[in-house]
C-alpha positions as CSV (number, residue, x, y, z in Angstrom):
1,X,19.8,-26.9,-4.2
2,X,21.3,-23.5,-3.2
3,X,24.8,-23.5,-2.4
4,X,25.8,-19.9,-3.0
5,X,24.1,-16.6,-2.0
6,X,24.9,-13.3,-4.3
7,X,24.7,-9.8,-2.8
8,X,24.9,-7.1,-5.5
9,X,25.4,-3.5,-5.0
10,X,22.2,-1.5,-5.3
11,X,22.0,0.8,-8.3
12,X,18.5,2.6,-8.1
13,X,18.9,6.4,-7.7
14,X,20.1,7.3,-4.3
15,X,19.9,3.7,-3.0
16,X,22.7,3.3,-0.4
17,X,21.2,0.4,1.5
18,X,22.6,-3.1,1.3
19,X,20.3,-6.2,2.0
20,X,22.7,-7.9,4.3
21,X,25.1,-6.5,6.8
22,X,28.5,-8.4,7.7
23,X,26.7,-9.9,10.7
24,X,23.9,-11.3,8.5
25,X,26.6,-12.7,5.9
26,X,28.4,-14.3,8.8
27,X,25.1,-16.1,9.8
28,X,24.8,-17.3,6.0
29,X,28.5,-18.5,5.9
30,X,27.8,-20.3,9.3
31,X,24.8,-22.1,7.7
32,X,27.0,-23.5,5.0
33,X,26.6,-21.2,2.2
34,X,29.1,-19.3,0.0
35,X,28.4,-15.6,-0.1
36,X,29.6,-13.5,-3.0
37,X,29.5,-9.7,-2.0
38,X,30.0,-7.3,-4.9
39,X,32.7,-5.1,-4.2
40,X,31.8,-2.0,-2.4
41,X,28.2,-3.1,-2.2
42,X,28.1,-2.1,1.5
43,X,30.1,1.1,1.4
44,X,27.0,3.5,1.3
45,X,25.9,1.9,4.4
46,X,29.1,2.0,6.2
47,X,30.3,-1.5,5.6
48,X,33.7,-2.0,3.9
49,X,34.8,-5.1,1.6
50,X,37.1,-6.0,4.6
51,X,34.2,-6.2,7.0
52,X,32.6,-8.7,4.7
53,X,35.8,-10.6,4.0
54,X,36.4,-10.8,7.8
55,X,33.2,-12.9,8.3
56,X,33.9,-15.2,5.4
57,X,32.3,-13.6,2.2
58,X,34.3,-13.7,-1.1
59,X,34.3,-10.2,-2.8
60,X,33.2,-10.3,-6.3
61,X,34.7,-8.0,-8.8
62,X,31.3,-7.0,-10.5
63,X,27.6,-7.5,-10.6
64,X,27.7,-10.4,-13.0
65,X,29.8,-12.3,-10.6
66,X,27.2,-12.0,-7.9
67,X,24.3,-12.7,-10.0
68,X,26.0,-15.8,-10.9
69,X,25.0,-17.2,-7.4
70,X,22.1,-19.8,-7.0
71,X,20.3,-17.3,-4.9
72,X,20.5,-13.3,-5.0
73,X,19.4,-11.1,-2.3
74,X,18.8,-7.4,-2.9
75,X,17.0,-4.5,-1.3
76,X,15.2,-2.8,-4.2
77,X,13.6,-4.3,-7.2
78,X,16.1,-5.0,-10.0
79,X,16.7,-2.2,-12.5
80,X,16.3,-2.7,-16.3
81,X,20.0,-2.9,-16.7
82,X,20.0,-6.0,-14.4
83,X,17.2,-7.8,-16.1
84,X,19.8,-9.5,-18.3
85,X,21.1,-11.5,-15.3
86,X,17.7,-13.3,-15.0
87,X,17.8,-16.9,-15.8
88,X,15.5,-19.9,-15.1
89,X,17.7,-21.5,-12.3
90,X,18.0,-18.4,-10.4
91,X,16.1,-17.5,-7.1
92,X,15.6,-13.9,-6.2
93,X,14.8,-12.3,-2.8
94,X,14.0,-8.5,-2.8
95,X,11.5,-5.7,-2.5
96,X,9.7,-6.2,-5.8
97,X,6.3,-4.3,-5.5
98,X,5.3,-5.7,-8.9
99,X,1.7,-4.2,-8.8
100,X,3.4,-1.0,-9.8
101,X,6.0,-2.5,-12.1
102,X,4.3,-4.6,-14.9
103,X,7.3,-4.3,-17.1
104,X,9.6,-6.0,-14.5
105,X,6.9,-8.6,-13.9
106,X,6.9,-9.5,-17.5
107,X,10.7,-9.7,-17.5
108,X,10.6,-11.9,-14.4
109,X,8.0,-14.2,-16.2
110,X,9.7,-14.3,-19.4
111,X,13.0,-15.5,-17.7
112,X,11.5,-18.3,-15.8
113,X,13.2,-17.1,-12.4
114,X,11.6,-17.8,-9.1
115,X,11.1,-14.3,-7.5
116,X,10.3,-14.0,-3.8
117,X,9.2,-10.6,-2.4
118,X,9.7,-9.2,1.0
119,X,6.6,-7.1,1.0
120,X,4.1,-10.0,0.6
121,X,5.6,-12.3,3.2
122,X,3.2,-12.8,5.8
123,X,3.7,-14.1,9.4
124,X,1.1,-13.9,12.2
125,X,-1.0,-11.6,10.3
126,X,1.8,-8.9,9.9
127,X,4.4,-8.3,7.3
128,X,7.9,-8.8,9.1
129,X,10.0,-8.0,6.1
130,X,8.1,-4.9,5.3
131,X,7.7,-3.5,8.9
132,X,11.2,-2.5,9.5
133,X,11.3,-0.2,6.3
134,X,7.9,1.1,6.9
135,X,9.2,2.2,10.4
136,X,12.0,4.1,9.0
137,X,10.0,5.5,6.1
138,X,7.4,6.7,8.5
139,X,9.8,8.5,10.8
140,X,11.5,10.2,7.8
141,X,7.9,11.3,6.4
142,X,7.6,13.7,9.5
143,X,11.2,15.0,8.8
144,X,10.9,15.7,5.1
145,X,7.4,17.0,5.5
146,X,8.6,19.7,8.0
147,X,11.5,20.5,5.8
148,X,9.5,21.1,2.7
149,X,6.8,23.0,4.5
150,X,9.4,25.6,5.4
151,X,10.3,25.9,1.7
152,X,6.5,26.0,0.8
153,X,4.1,27.8,3.1
154,X,6.7,28.7,5.7
155,X,4.7,26.8,8.3
156,X,6.7,25.2,11.4
157,X,5.1,22.0,12.5
158,X,5.0,23.0,16.2
159,X,3.9,26.5,15.9
160,X,5.0,29.0,18.4
161,X,3.6,31.1,21.3
162,X,0.5,32.8,20.0
163,X,0.7,30.9,16.7
164,X,-1.0,27.5,16.4
165,X,0.7,24.4,15.2
166,X,0.5,22.8,11.7
167,X,-2.2,20.5,10.9
168,X,-1.0,16.9,9.7
169,X,-3.3,14.3,8.3
170,X,-2.0,10.6,8.2
171,X,-3.9,8.4,6.2
172,X,-3.3,4.7,6.9
173,X,-2.4,4.1,10.6
174,X,-0.1,0.8,9.9
175,X,3.6,0.9,10.8
176,X,4.6,3.6,8.4
177,X,1.5,5.9,9.3
178,X,2.0,5.4,13.0
179,X,5.6,6.4,12.8
180,X,4.8,9.3,10.7
181,X,2.2,10.5,13.3
182,X,4.4,9.9,16.1
183,X,7.1,12.0,14.3
184,X,4.8,14.7,13.8
185,X,3.4,14.8,17.4
186,X,6.9,14.7,18.7
187,X,7.4,18.2,16.9
188,X,4.1,19.3,18.5
189,X,2.0,19.3,15.4
190,X,-1.8,18.6,15.6
191,X,-2.2,15.1,13.9
192,X,-5.3,13.5,12.6
193,X,-5.2,9.6,12.0
194,X,-7.3,8.2,9.4
195,X,-8.0,4.4,9.0
196,X,-10.8,2.0,8.3
197,X,-9.8,0.0,11.4
198,X,-11.6,1.6,14.4
199,X,-9.7,-0.5,16.9
200,X,-6.4,0.8,15.5
201,X,-7.7,4.4,15.6
202,X,-8.6,3.8,19.2
203,X,-5.3,2.5,20.1
204,X,-3.6,5.3,18.4
205,X,-5.7,7.9,20.2
206,X,-5.2,6.0,23.6
207,X,-1.5,6.0,23.2
208,X,-1.3,9.7,22.2
209,X,0.0,8.9,18.7
210,X,-2.7,11.3,17.3
211,X,-4.7,14.2,18.6
212,X,-7.7,13.1,16.6
213,X,-8.9,10.1,14.5
214,X,-11.3,9.7,11.6
215,X,-13.0,6.7,10.2
216,X,-11.9,6.6,6.5
217,X,-14.4,7.7,3.9
218,X,-14.2,10.0,0.9
219,X,-16.1,12.7,2.8
220,X,-13.9,12.6,5.9
221,X,-10.8,12.6,3.9
222,X,-12.0,15.4,1.8
223,X,-12.5,17.6,4.9
224,X,-9.4,16.7,6.6
225,X,-7.2,17.2,3.7
226,X,-8.6,20.6,2.8
227,X,-7.4,22.1,6.2
228,X,-4.0,20.1,6.4
229,X,-0.6,21.7,6.1
230,X,1.0,18.3,5.7
231,X,-0.6,14.9,4.3
232,X,1.0,11.7,4.6
233,X,-0.2,8.7,2.6
234,X,0.4,5.4,4.2
235,X,-2.4,3.2,2.9
236,X,-1.4,-0.4,1.9
237,X,-3.2,-3.5,0.6
238,X,-0.6,-6.3,0.6
239,X,0.5,-7.1,-3.0
240,X,-2.0,-5.0,-4.7
241,X,-1.9,-1.2,-6.0
242,X,-2.6,1.2,-3.3
243,X,-6.1,2.5,-3.2
244,X,-6.4,6.2,-4.4
245,X,-8.0,7.8,-1.2
246,X,-6.9,11.3,-1.7
247,X,-8.4,12.6,-5.1
248,X,-7.3,15.3,-7.3
249,X,-10.0,17.6,-6.3
250,X,-8.9,17.0,-2.7
251,X,-5.5,18.1,-3.5
252,X,-6.9,21.1,-5.3
253,X,-8.6,22.3,-2.1
254,X,-5.4,22.3,-0.2
255,X,-3.6,25.6,0.9
256,X,-1.0,26.8,-1.4
257,X,2.6,25.6,-0.3
258,X,1.3,22.6,1.7
259,X,3.0,19.2,1.4
260,X,2.1,15.8,0.5
261,X,4.3,12.7,1.4
262,X,3.2,9.7,-0.3
263,X,4.7,6.6,1.3
264,X,2.6,4.1,-0.8
265,X,4.1,5.3,-3.9
266,X,6.1,1.9,-4.1
267,X,2.7,0.3,-4.7
268,X,1.5,3.1,-7.0
269,X,0.5,5.9,-4.5
270,X,-2.6,6.3,-2.5
271,X,-2.8,10.0,-3.7
272,X,-4.3,10.6,-7.1
273,X,-1.7,13.3,-8.1
274,X,1.3,11.4,-7.0
275,X,4.0,10.0,-9.2
276,X,7.4,8.4,-8.4
277,X,10.2,10.7,-7.7
278,X,14.0,10.0,-6.9
279,X,16.5,11.1,-4.2
280,X,18.1,13.3,-7.0
281,X,14.7,15.0,-7.9
282,X,12.5,14.4,-4.7
283,X,9.6,16.8,-5.2
284,X,7.5,18.5,-7.6
285,X,4.5,21.1,-7.4
286,X,1.0,20.4,-8.7
287,X,-2.0,22.4,-7.8
288,X,0.0,24.5,-5.7
289,X,1.1,21.4,-3.4
290,X,4.5,20.1,-3.0
291,X,4.6,16.5,-3.6
292,X,7.4,14.2,-2.3
293,X,7.0,10.7,-3.8
294,X,10.4,9.1,-3.5
295,X,10.1,5.2,-4.0
296,X,13.1,4.3,-1.7
297,X,12.6,6.7,1.3
298,X,14.6,4.7,3.7
299,X,17.8,4.9,1.4
300,X,18.3,8.4,3.0
301,X,19.4,6.5,6.2
302,X,21.4,3.7,4.9
303,X,23.3,2.5,8.0
304,X,20.1,2.4,10.1
305,X,17.8,0.9,7.3
306,X,20.5,-1.7,6.2
307,X,20.9,-3.0,9.8
308,X,17.2,-3.2,10.5
309,X,16.4,-4.9,7.2
310,X,19.3,-7.2,7.6
311,X,18.2,-8.5,10.9
312,X,14.7,-9.2,9.6
313,X,15.7,-10.8,6.3
314,X,18.7,-13.0,7.4
315,X,16.4,-15.8,9.2
316,X,14.0,-16.1,6.1
317,X,17.0,-15.9,3.7
318,X,18.5,-19.0,5.3
319,X,15.2,-20.9,5.4
320,X,14.6,-19.9,1.5
321,X,18.0,-21.2,0.7
322,X,17.4,-24.6,2.5
323,X,13.7,-24.9,1.5
324,X,11.7,-22.5,-0.9
325,X,8.7,-24.2,0.4
326,X,9.3,-23.5,4.0
327,X,5.9,-22.4,5.7
328,X,7.8,-19.4,7.3
329,X,8.0,-18.0,3.8
330,X,4.1,-17.9,3.2
331,X,2.9,-15.3,0.7
332,X,6.4,-14.4,-0.4
333,X,6.7,-16.4,-3.7
334,X,5.3,-14.0,-6.5
335,X,6.7,-15.5,-9.7
336,X,7.9,-19.2,-10.5
337,X,8.8,-20.9,-13.5
338,X,7.2,-18.3,-15.9
339,X,3.9,-17.9,-13.8
340,X,2.7,-15.2,-11.5
341,X,1.6,-17.4,-8.6
342,X,0.6,-14.8,-6.0
343,X,-3.0,-14.2,-6.7
344,X,-3.2,-10.5,-5.5
345,X,-0.2,-9.6,-7.6
346,X,-1.7,-11.4,-10.6
347,X,-4.9,-9.5,-10.3
348,X,-3.1,-6.3,-9.8
349,X,-1.3,-6.4,-13.0
350,X,-4.0,-8.1,-15.2
351,X,-2.5,-11.6,-15.4
């Protein structure tokens, strides 16, 4: 029976988000739960300790006190230094991305914890807790892509009088891909959307989100990537590792100084040359192409991202605290009592 909820401060590199804003904490308090907020947990997103105290939260002096709660709610997956807080009677609710984090999965299994993941919670055919951060990440992709193009090939996304605009290829036209395409189109780039869903491509073209569409295949991606100035990878398979759709040979064919932004990197990346980066060191160059593969992209905009995530999470959090078997939590339970119970996650990490 959950009586207390803990909200630790995020410690991943460059992560300034917080899982619950003061409004969400107030909802939890009104629902009858004690909420323990680690001191300064919300400062990076613009929320003070006083803001949380004002809605009935109790400020915890350190992470240990917040992790002592019955249910811990976070943004990002627990970092290795937090694994020592795991215990059998604890429930965890956060982004986990276990397909790309086998060591974390083992630590969760070994501890006997019940771990619920935002990114696998399904509702009406969608992923309601992934969507808000996918939107922020997608919008960010166009911004960072434009920034690093300036440092690389020197191409301006929108071109100029007498100079053609940049060519952008977005692979995967879900929420993140659509937002990336819209952002690039908003800067007057030529944008090609690639997806396996022809109806999704039709809608993107009709709405003007893209200037061209391609049905996904290795040959089509190869040709599109070769001529691209900016490639945004946004392919997703719920709970599984992202499929490698852009191969090393494709990247090798790209123009020097072009840019790749792999938004699928949380799930292992959909581009063969991608490897995780951080906000401290966001890029690297391989085969003459700049790669941006930050694993917590929305952390750059912590206030917007925290408020968007919090609004989506709090109704599910209250349901989880009251009844972990609530049908509105379908798909979110990844690990329970020493077993990986989500079949796709289990297959992805070979257990």
